[in-house]
C-alpha positions as CSV (number, residue, x, y, z in Angstrom):
1,M,19.6,13.2,21.9
2,Y,16.8,13.8,19.5
3,S,13.9,11.7,18.2
4,L,10.8,12.2,16.1
5,T,8.3,12.3,18.5
6,V,5.2,9.9,17.7
7,P,1.7,10.7,18.4
8,G,0.0,7.8,20.9
9,R,-2.4,6.0,18.3
10,F,0.5,5.6,16.2
11,S,3.2,4.5,18.8
12,A,2.8,1.2,17.4
13,T,3.6,2.0,13.9
14,F,6.0,4.4,14.2
15,A,8.4,3.5,17.5
16,A,11.4,2.9,15.7
17,F,11.2,6.7,14.8
18,Q,11.8,7.3,18.7
19,S,15.4,6.5,17.7
20,R,17.3,9.7,16.5
21,D,19.6,7.6,14.4
22,F,17.4,5.7,12.7
23,T,15.3,8.9,11.8
24,V,18.5,10.1,10.1
25,L,18.8,7.1,8.2
26,W,15.3,6.3,7.3
27,F,15.1,10.0,5.4
28,G,18.6,9.3,3.4
29,T,16.9,5.8,2.5
30,L,13.7,7.8,1.5
31,F,15.8,9.6,-1.3
32,A,17.8,6.6,-2.2
33,F,14.4,4.8,-2.7
34,I,13.0,7.6,-4.7
35,A,15.6,7.7,-6.8
36,F,16.0,4.2,-7.3
37,F,12.1,4.5,-8.5
38,M,12.5,7.1,-10.9
39,S,15.0,4.8,-12.4
40,T,12.6,2.0,-12.6
41,V,10.5,3.9,-14.6
42,V,13.1,5.9,-16.6
43,Q,15.2,3.3,-17.4
44,G,12.6,1.5,-18.9
45,I,10.9,4.5,-21.2
46,V,14.6,5.2,-22.3
47,A,15.3,1.6,-23.5
48,F,11.8,0.8,-24.8
49,D,12.3,4.4,-27.1
50,L,15.7,3.2,-28.1
51,S,14.5,-0.1,-29.4
52,G,10.6,-0.3,-29.6
53,N,10.6,-4.0,-28.0
54,N,10.4,-5.7,-24.4
55,R,14.0,-7.2,-25.1
56,A,16.0,-4.5,-24.5
57,V,13.8,-3.2,-21.2
58,G,14.4,-6.8,-19.9
59,F,18.0,-6.6,-20.9
60,V,18.6,-3.3,-18.9
61,V,17.0,-4.8,-16.1
62,F,18.8,-8.1,-16.4
63,A,22.2,-6.5,-16.4
64,Q,21.2,-5.0,-12.7
65,G,19.7,-8.2,-11.6
66,I,22.9,-10.2,-12.9
67,A,25.3,-7.9,-10.8
68,Q,23.3,-8.4,-7.9
69,L,22.9,-12.4,-8.0
70,A,26.5,-12.7,-8.7
71,L,27.6,-10.3,-5.7
72,G,24.7,-10.3,-3.7
73,P,26.0,-13.0,-0.6
74,F,28.8,-11.2,-0.3
75,G,27.6,-8.1,0.3
76,G,25.8,-9.7,3.0
77,A,28.9,-10.9,4.7
78,L,30.8,-7.7,4.4
79,A,27.9,-6.3,6.2
80,D,28.7,-8.5,8.8
81,R,32.6,-8.1,8.9
82,L,33.2,-4.4,7.7
83,S,31.9,-0.8,9.0
84,K,28.2,-0.7,7.7
85,K,28.8,3.0,7.5
86,L,32.1,2.7,5.1
87,V,30.3,0.3,3.1
88,I,27.0,2.1,2.6
89,L,28.9,5.6,1.5
90,V,31.0,4.0,-0.8
91,C,28.1,2.4,-2.9
92,Q,26.2,5.4,-2.5
93,S,28.9,7.4,-3.9
94,V,29.6,4.9,-7.2
95,I,25.9,5.1,-7.9
96,M,25.6,8.6,-7.1
97,V,28.5,9.5,-9.9
98,C,26.6,7.0,-11.9
99,F,23.3,8.7,-12.2
100,F,25.5,12.0,-13.0
101,V,27.3,10.2,-16.1
102,L,23.8,8.8,-17.2
103,A,22.7,12.3,-17.6
104,A,25.3,13.4,-19.7
105,L,25.0,10.3,-21.6
106,V,21.4,11.1,-22.2
107,A,21.7,15.1,-22.9
108,T,24.6,14.7,-25.4
109,D,22.4,12.2,-27.0
110,A,25.0,9.4,-26.6
111,I,23.1,7.2,-25.0
112,R,22.5,3.4,-26.5
113,V,21.0,0.3,-24.7
114,P,24.7,-1.5,-24.0
115,L,25.7,1.7,-22.2
116,L,22.5,1.6,-20.2
117,A,22.6,-2.0,-19.6
118,A,26.3,-0.9,-18.0
119,G,25.1,1.5,-15.9
120,S,22.5,-0.6,-14.9
121,F,25.3,-3.0,-13.9
122,V,27.1,-1.1,-12.1
123,I,24.3,0.4,-9.7
124,G,23.4,-3.1,-9.4
125,S,26.7,-4.4,-8.0
126,S,26.7,-1.3,-5.5
127,F,23.2,-2.0,-4.5
128,S,24.9,-5.6,-4.0
129,F,26.8,-4.4,-1.0
130,L,24.7,-1.5,0.2
131,G,21.4,-2.9,0.5
132,P,22.4,-5.9,3.7
133,S,24.4,-2.9,5.3
134,R,21.9,-0.1,5.4
135,Q,19.4,-2.7,6.6
136,S,21.7,-4.2,9.2
137,F,22.6,-0.6,10.1
138,M,19.1,0.1,10.8
139,V,18.6,-2.5,13.3
140,E,22.0,-1.8,15.0
141,M,19.9,1.9,16.0
142,V,16.7,0.4,17.5
143,D,16.1,-1.7,20.8
144,A,15.9,-5.6,20.0
145,E,11.7,-5.0,20.6
146,K,11.6,-2.8,17.7
147,R,13.5,-4.7,15.2
148,G,10.5,-5.7,13.6
149,N,9.2,-2.1,13.3
150,A,12.5,-0.8,12.1
151,V,12.1,-3.3,9.2
152,A,8.5,-2.8,8.2
153,L,9.1,1.4,8.5
154,S,12.0,0.4,5.4
155,Q,9.4,-0.7,3.7
156,V,7.3,2.1,4.3
157,A,10.3,4.5,2.6
158,G,10.2,2.2,-0.1
159,N,6.6,2.6,-0.8
160,A,6.0,5.9,-0.4
161,S,9.2,6.1,-2.7
162,R,7.0,4.4,-5.2
163,I,4.7,7.0,-4.9
164,I,6.9,10.0,-5.5
165,G,9.3,8.4,-7.7
166,P,7.1,8.0,-10.6
167,L,5.4,11.1,-9.5
168,L,9.1,13.1,-9.8
169,A,10.0,11.2,-13.1
170,A,6.9,11.7,-14.7
171,G,7.0,15.4,-13.6
172,V,10.5,15.9,-15.3
173,L,9.3,13.7,-18.2
174,A,6.8,16.7,-19.1
175,I,9.3,19.2,-19.4
176,D,10.9,19.4,-22.4
177,R,13.8,21.0,-21.3
178,L,14.7,18.4,-18.9
179,G,13.2,15.0,-20.0
180,T,15.1,11.8,-19.5
181,A,18.5,13.5,-18.9
182,G,16.9,15.7,-16.3
183,A,15.5,12.8,-14.6
184,Y,19.1,11.5,-14.0
185,L,20.3,14.6,-13.0
186,A,17.4,14.5,-10.3
187,M,18.6,11.0,-9.6
188,G,21.9,12.1,-8.5
189,L,21.0,15.3,-6.6
190,L,19.0,12.8,-4.5
191,Y,21.9,10.9,-3.8
192,V,23.8,13.9,-2.9
193,G,21.2,14.1,0.2
194,T,21.2,10.7,0.8
195,V,25.2,10.8,1.4
196,G,24.8,13.7,3.3
197,A,22.5,12.1,5.6
198,T,24.8,9.1,6.0
199,I,28.3,11.1,6.7
200,S,25.7,12.7,9.5
201,L,25.5,9.4,11.2
202,P,28.2,7.4,13.8
203,R,30.2,4.6,12.8
204,G,27.6,1.9,14.5
205,A,28.6,-1.1,16.7
206,P,32.4,-2.9,15.6
207,P,32.0,-5.3,13.2
208,A,32.6,-8.9,14.9
209,P,36.5,-10.0,13.8
210,A,36.6,-12.6,11.0
211,Q,39.0,-14.4,12.6
212,G,41.1,-15.2,9.8
213,R,38.1,-16.7,7.6
214,S,37.5,-15.4,4.0
215,V,34.9,-13.7,2.9
216,L,33.6,-16.9,0.6
217,A,34.3,-18.7,4.0
218,D,31.8,-16.6,5.7
219,V,29.3,-16.8,3.0
220,L,29.3,-20.4,2.9
221,I,28.6,-20.0,6.7
222,G,25.9,-17.8,5.9
223,F,24.0,-20.2,4.1
224,R,24.5,-23.2,6.5
225,Y,22.7,-21.0,9.2
226,V,19.8,-20.6,6.8
227,A,19.8,-24.5,6.7
228,A,20.2,-25.3,10.0
229,H,17.0,-22.8,10.8
230,P,13.8,-24.1,9.2
231,R,11.6,-21.4,10.0
232,I,13.9,-18.9,8.7
233,R,14.7,-21.2,5.6
234,T,11.0,-21.7,4.8
235,L,10.8,-17.8,4.7
236,I,13.8,-17.2,2.5
237,L,12.7,-19.9,-0.3
238,S,9.1,-18.6,-0.2
239,Y,10.3,-14.9,-0.6
240,V,12.6,-15.8,-3.1
241,L,10.3,-17.6,-5.3
242,I,7.4,-15.5,-5.1
243,I,10.2,-12.7,-6.1
244,M,10.9,-14.6,-8.8
245,A,7.9,-15.4,-10.0
246,G,5.6,-12.0,-9.8
247,F,8.2,-8.7,-9.6
248,S,9.6,-8.6,-12.8
249,Y,5.6,-7.6,-14.1
250,V,7.1,-4.2,-14.6
251,T,9.1,-5.1,-17.7
252,V,5.6,-5.3,-19.8
253,L,3.8,-2.5,-18.2
254,P,5.4,0.0,-21.2
255,G,4.2,-3.1,-23.9
256,L,1.3,-3.5,-22.2
257,V,-0.3,0.1,-22.2
258,E,1.3,0.7,-26.1
259,N,0.6,-2.5,-27.5
260,E,-3.0,-3.1,-25.9
261,L,-4.5,-0.2,-24.3
262,N,-2.9,2.2,-27.0
263,R,-0.9,4.4,-25.0
264,S,2.5,6.2,-24.5
265,A,4.9,3.8,-23.1
266,G,5.1,6.9,-20.2
267,S,1.8,6.3,-18.9
268,I,2.7,4.0,-16.7
269,T,4.6,6.4,-14.4
270,L,0.7,6.9,-13.1
271,L,0.3,3.0,-12.9
272,L,3.3,2.5,-10.8
273,G,2.0,5.3,-8.8
274,V,-1.2,4.1,-7.8
275,S,0.2,0.6,-7.1
276,A,2.5,2.5,-4.8
277,V,-0.4,4.0,-3.1
278,G,-1.6,0.5,-2.4
279,G,1.7,-0.8,-1.3
280,L,2.1,2.4,0.9
281,S,-1.0,1.8,2.3
282,A,-0.5,-1.8,3.0
283,S,3.1,-0.8,4.7
284,L,1.4,1.4,7.2
285,Y,-1.1,-0.8,8.3
286,V,1.2,-4.0,8.9
287,A,4.2,-1.9,10.7
288,S,1.8,-1.9,13.4
289,L,1.5,-5.8,13.6
290,A,5.0,-6.7,12.4
291,D,6.3,-7.4,16.1
292,T,3.0,-9.3,16.9
293,P,1.9,-12.9,16.4
294,R,-0.7,-11.8,13.5
295,A,2.1,-11.1,11.4
296,R,3.0,-14.6,9.6
297,R,-0.9,-15.0,9.0
298,V,-1.7,-11.6,7.3
299,Y,2.0,-12.2,5.4
300,T,0.2,-15.3,3.7
301,L,-2.8,-12.9,2.8
302,M,-0.9,-10.7,1.4
303,T,1.1,-13.1,-0.6
304,L,-2.4,-14.3,-2.1
305,I,-3.4,-11.3,-3.1
306,F,-0.3,-10.3,-5.0
307,G,-1.1,-13.3,-7.1
308,I,-4.8,-12.5,-7.8
309,S,-4.1,-8.6,-8.6
310,L,-1.5,-9.7,-11.3
311,A,-3.6,-12.1,-12.9
312,A,-6.7,-9.5,-12.8
313,S,-4.5,-7.0,-14.2
314,G,-3.7,-8.9,-17.4
315,F,-7.1,-9.5,-17.9
316,A,-7.8,-5.8,-17.3
317,P,-9.7,-4.2,-20.9
318,T,-9.4,-0.7,-20.1
319,Y,-6.5,1.8,-18.2
320,L,-8.4,2.6,-15.2
321,L,-9.0,-1.1,-14.5
322,L,-5.9,-1.9,-15.2
323,A,-4.8,0.8,-12.4
324,V,-7.0,-0.7,-10.0
325,G,-5.4,-4.3,-10.9
326,M,-2.0,-1.9,-9.8
327,F,-3.4,-0.9,-6.8
328,G,-3.9,-4.6,-5.3
329,I,-0.6,-5.4,-6.6
330,G,0.8,-2.3,-4.4
331,V,-1.1,-3.7,-1.6
332,G,-0.2,-7.1,-2.1
333,S,3.5,-6.7,-2.5
334,G,4.2,-4.3,0.0
335,G,2.7,-6.3,3.0
336,F,3.9,-9.5,1.6
337,Q,7.8,-7.5,1.7
338,T,7.2,-5.5,5.2
339,L,6.1,-8.9,6.5
340,N,9.0,-10.9,5.4
341,G,11.5,-8.7,6.7
342,A,10.3,-8.0,9.7
343,L,9.5,-11.9,10.8
344,V,13.1,-12.7,9.0
345,S,14.7,-9.7,11.6
346,H,13.2,-11.3,14.4
347,M,14.4,-15.0,14.1
348,T,18.3,-14.1,12.9
349,E,20.7,-13.3,15.5
350,P,22.6,-10.1,14.8
351,A,25.7,-11.7,13.7
352,Y,24.5,-13.5,10.7
353,F,21.8,-10.5,9.9
354,G,23.8,-9.2,6.7
355,R,24.3,-12.5,5.8
356,V,20.7,-13.8,6.0
357,I,19.1,-10.2,4.5
358,S,21.3,-10.4,1.6
359,L,19.7,-13.7,0.6
360,T,16.5,-11.7,0.4
361,F,17.9,-8.7,-2.1
362,L,18.9,-12.2,-4.0
363,A,15.3,-12.5,-4.7
364,F,15.1,-9.2,-6.9
365,A,18.4,-10.2,-8.2
366,A,16.8,-13.2,-9.9
367,S,13.6,-11.4,-10.7
368,S,15.8,-8.5,-12.3
369,V,17.5,-11.9,-14.4
370,L,14.2,-13.0,-15.2
371,A,13.2,-10.3,-16.8
372,L,15.1,-11.0,-20.2
373,P,13.1,-13.9,-20.4
374,I,10.1,-12.4,-19.3
375,G,10.7,-10.0,-22.0
376,I,10.7,-12.3,-24.9
377,F,8.1,-14.4,-23.4
378,A,6.1,-11.2,-23.5
379,D,7.2,-10.4,-27.2
380,V,5.8,-14.2,-28.2
381,A,2.9,-14.7,-26.0
382,G,2.0,-11.1,-25.4
383,E,2.0,-9.0,-22.4
384,R,-1.6,-10.2,-21.3
385,A,-0.5,-13.5,-21.0
386,T,2.6,-13.2,-19.2
387,L,0.8,-11.0,-16.3
388,V,-1.9,-13.7,-16.2
389,T,0.7,-16.6,-16.1
390,M,2.7,-14.5,-13.5
391,G,-0.1,-14.3,-11.1
392,A,-1.0,-18.0,-11.6
393,S,2.5,-19.0,-10.6
394,V,2.5,-16.8,-7.4
395,M,-0.8,-18.2,-6.2
396,V,0.6,-21.9,-7.1
397,I,3.9,-21.2,-4.7
398,V,1.5,-19.6,-1.8
399,A,-1.1,-22.3,-2.0
400,A,1.9,-25.0,-2.1
401,F,3.7,-23.6,1.0
402,S,0.5,-23.3,3.0
403,L,-0.4,-26.6,1.9
404,A,3.1,-28.1,4.0
405,A,2.8,-25.7,6.5
406,R,-0.3,-27.5,7.5
407,S,1.2,-30.6,6.8
408,R,3.6,-29.9,8.8
409,A,1.3,-28.6,12.0
410,A,-0.7,-31.6,11.7
411,S,1.9,-34.1,11.6
412,G,3.4,-32.6,14.5
């Protein structure tokens, strides 16, 4: 069976690519992530241009988040009891169709903020089921000692997409005949490739029998499993709080560059690209550490870098210095996300992996829901104050969990 040959000095960083099936799924995931980060840029620009305020941007992101928040735990339960390949294919197909519909609405000038939010809600609902199944499917395709590396490489795909997605969006938006309609069309075409990659994969391991339990019962079992394992519980809780506190910064970027730095909202594409370069660099670095004892210490460091960079970006007086802050945001968030997933994958039993990983996806859902109040806060207090507040919140959370860990170690 084909596998990707990796040079010796990079063997630890790219160990999971020795599996052919993982490699195929990884490239399909890359296409999907590129489309996602294109949509993050494009929907913010469309919403801001339609309304001229941060509330509309927050409302569109809120629609996606509320869907993921409501359905996320059920997505995790289904990942542990249904064919992962089937769940992935259905969700990818729905997202693909949604992008094509949004392209048609924009092209015919029929798009409105509520319709944009409706599309965001459908995509968010699909992500609720897609994410846990895809992550669980990836873990199945590698040996147990490479789980952390597989999860880390998934984050590498995400961070690479944070570079490619905004750049591709910027390129398409720069062509007058394509514009935002062309960008949505490109997203749909990327998902055609993603669906094709998934179809080529094997069915995977058969799911564990439900033994007469309802989906809701499986969801509750997943929560009890996390509650009963202190290390997993701490990782999940800290992850959720930090994502909620800091990851909605994208909501205020269009207003920040336009209101404070006198640039067009579309100029956020370069900033997001710079952030993505930082994230990719960090995730490639920590991928080689994902299965080592150093992972926990580096995880804390990356989280602190994220909070400091957020606050510093709020003080940035120029576009160039804001780009420097965004690079730091990328480094911190990329390393933090990569190592959290790797640590969780090693601590969780395979039968519960879908339900546990779905709780980490809930963090992004919660941050999307918070995008609306953050957008309102930014309209009242200003984009700079909002970023500083978010960065300070992340640093407080990091400090609290670090002090708690030291206290437990001292008493133990």
